[in-house]
N, C-alpha and C positions, 0 to 999 in steps of 0.2 A: 137832398144832399147831392151836390154837383161838384165834380172835380175836373180841372183842366189836366190833360196828360202832356207832360213836358219832356222833351228830349233835346239835348244840345241847346237849351235855352229857347227852343221853339215849341209852340203848342202844336201837337200832332193829333189831338183828339180830345174826347171828353168821356166821362163816366158819370152817369146820373142814376140815383136811386130815389124812387118815389114810394112813400109809405102810406097805406090807407087801412083803416079798420073797417071790416065788413062782417057783421053778424058774429062778433066775438073772435074773429080771425084777423090776422095781420097779412095784408098783401104787399109784397115788395116788387115793384116794377124796375127792371134793370135794363139800362141802355148804354152800350159802349160803342164808340166809333173811333177808329184810329186809322190815319193815313200818313205814311212816311213817303216823302218825295225826295228824289235826288235829281238835280238838274231838270226840274219840272216834269219828271216822269215818276209815276207811282212805283215805288220799290217794295212797299208792303202795305197791306190793308187788312184790318180786322174789324168785324162787326159782331155784336152780341146783343140780343134782345130777348126778354122773357120775363117770367114772373115766378115768385116763390110765394107759397101760402103757408103761414105758420099758425099753429094753435099753441099759444104761450111760447115756450122755448123749444117746441118740437116741430120739425118740418112736417107738413101734410103733403104738399105737392110742389113739384118743380117742373117748369116748362121753359126750356132755353133753346134758342136757335143761334148758332155761331157760324160765321164765315171767316175762317182763318186763312186769308190769302188764297181763296178759291176752294179750300177744303171745308165743305158745308156739313154741319152736324146738327141734328135735332136730338135733344136730350129731354126725356121726361122721367120723372121719378115720383113715387108715392110711398109713404110709410104705411105699412099695414102689419099688425101683429109683431112689431119690433123689428121688422125686416124692411129694407129699402129695395123696392122693385124699380129698376131702371130700364128704360128702353132707349137705345141709341140707334138712330136711323132704322128703326123697325126690329132690332134684335134686343130681346129682353133678358135681363140677368137679375138675380136676387143676391143682395149683399146685406151684411149686418148694418144696423143703423150707424150713421157716421155724420159728422159735421160737413157742411158745404164749404168749398173754397171760394165763396163769393165775397170774402174779405170784410164785409160790413159787420159781421158778427165775430166777436173774439171767440176763438176755439179754446177749449180747456187745455191747460199746459200739458196734460197727459195724452193729448191727441197724437196718434201715430199715423192715422189714415184719414183723408178727407175725400169727398167726392168732387172731382174737377168738373165743373159744369160745361167746360168747353168741349170735352170729349166723352164725358159720362163715366170715366174710369176712376176707381179708387186709386188714390195717389198718396205715396208715403211722404210724411213730413216729420220734422222734429221742431216743436215750438218752444222757444227759449225766451223767458222774460229778461230783457236787457235793462229793466228798471225805468224809473221816471226821468224824464228829460224836459228841459224847457225848449220848445220849438216855436217858430213864428207862423201863425195862421191868420190870414187876412190882415197882415201887418201888425199883429199884436202877439206878444209872448203868451204862451199857455203851457201848462204842465201836461205832459202826455206820457203814457206808458208805452215803451218801445218793445215790440215783440219781433223776434227774428225767426223766420221759418227757414229751415234747411231741409235738404232731401230733394225729392223730385220737383217740388215747387219752392223756389227761393224767393222770399219776400221779406222786406222790412215794413212793419206796420206800426202805426202810432194811433192810440185810442185815448180820448180825453177822460176826465174823471167820471163821466157818465157812460163810459164804454162805447162812445160813438167814434167811428173811424174818422181820423182827421188828416192822415197823410200816409202815402204808400211810396216805397221805392222798390223798383225791380231792375235787375240787370238784363238787358236785352240779349238776344242770341249773338249780336255783334259786339257785345261787351259794353255797350253804351248804357248810361244810367238813365232810367225813365222814372219820373216822379209824378205822382198824383197830387195836385195842389188844390185844396179845398177853396171853392169860390165863395 
């Protein structure tokens, strides 16, 4: 699953998710790269690379490295005995089990907290089902369920009938609209 990341009509990066089955587990490799330039100068850069390991619908482990415009963070997490043990740049915390904010998996509508893989912090959200819409993906109309996240992470997310992520909209810190367009 690969997305172009578009801002002001220009591609500023990409987001790819690669899924593999290994010994009854699902491995998800995540790669994100964003570079915003203004007058040929880099105004903002974001990189994120890592893996999630899932046992059915439950996270087993997470290992993510992020470079948010020079702020580098390594986040690891593992689920043990119903608790999520996270380590962020060497500092370990224990949290209740919670969904990840890696977007590719729909979160239950009752979700109030997600783990932000960029900084490893539990982050408040409110997920609202905005209903089914017809959107254009790869030049073709499809029906997709629109979810709106509000709170600390604001996102508009669209999932197809098979619950696969097909589109994302985020408002940037500068107020610009950033869209993830499925390739």
